[in-house]
C-alpha positions, 0 to 999 in steps of 0.5 A: 451640536447633536441632540440625543433623546427618547421621544419624550415631552421634556426633550421636546420642550428643550428642542422648542426652546433651542429653536426659539433662540435660533440655536441649530442642531447638526443632527438628532438621534432618537433611540428606538430599542427593539421591541423585546428590549423596550418591554424589559426596560418598561418593566424595570423602570415604570409601574404597570399602570404607567405602562398601560397609560403610555400604550393607550396614549400612543395608540390614541395619538395614532388616531386622534393626535393632540397638539401637545403630543406632536413629539410622538411623531417623527416628523416633529424631530424633522422640523429641528434638523434635517438629519434625524437618525434612529438607533437601537441604543445610544451606547450601541456601535451604530450610534457611536460610529455615526456620532464620531463621523459628525464630530460634534462640539457638544451633545445635548441630552433630552431624556436618555438612558444612562450614557457610557464614557465612550459616547460622553467623550466624543464631543469636544466640549462635552455632553450636557443634561438638564436634570429636573432636580436640584443637584447634588441633593437630588440625583437619580429618577423622579427628583421632583417627587422625592423633593416634594415628599422630603418637603424641599425645594424643586428646580432644574440643573444643567450639568456636564455628564460624566460617568456617574449618575448626575454627578458632573459639574453644575453649570446652571441651576434655578428653582421652581415656585410651587403656587396655589393652583399647581398639581403634579402635572403642572409642576412637571410642566414648569420643570420641563419648560425651565429645562429648555430655557436653561439649556438654551441660555447656556448654549447661547453663552457658550456660543458667544464665548462667555465664561461659564462657571463649573461647580464640582459636585462632591459624591459625598453630597446628596443621594441618588434616588430610585423610582418611588413605589405606588404607596409613596406616589400617593403620599407625595400627591397628598403632601402636594395637595396639602401645601397648595391648600395651605397657600390658598388659605394664606390669602 
């Protein structure tokens, strides 16, 4: 089993849950793009405010690292595997060559770019992803926010990865309850923990030879979502606040 991830809190939670259940990893691949590509990707995918927040958080962690941010350090990943590799691009030749030399049964994604078929098809069993949204309805980015904005349920789906965006067969899925004291940060944390728990549960079933039902997704179902504007993010926060206030008032 091989794990591919950016350095991120969701990927870190998946690693913690795997280790807690004695699921070992042959190797971990961390993508660390060249500086120019990293800037271009950030500009395309997140707001300027989020970029500044990330920069300051990483700088702060160099001097006063918090326990919850230990996943920002390379040593964190070495505690889960003796083989930790840094690559410029998960779809690049360097990563492909090393993965083929390992010959994994399974690749687990813990936050990554869209992976191309040449990488997806390397493992004997398949490539797995824990998506922080309920498929097939919520594909793409920020599914948690979009579901709250639309007034729908939230949760996590573990699925096989195919050439589409979150379109592979569904293997496990579970909802997350919104409670009276929740905010966006706490809900993200719940979905991250559930991502790790479901991935570990699935891999244990596979290791024990249990039958895992695959539910194909119809591309006609659901929708692929893209990054929310700042205006919609603020409206979503207000909707969540109203919902949690109603939950408190109902008691």
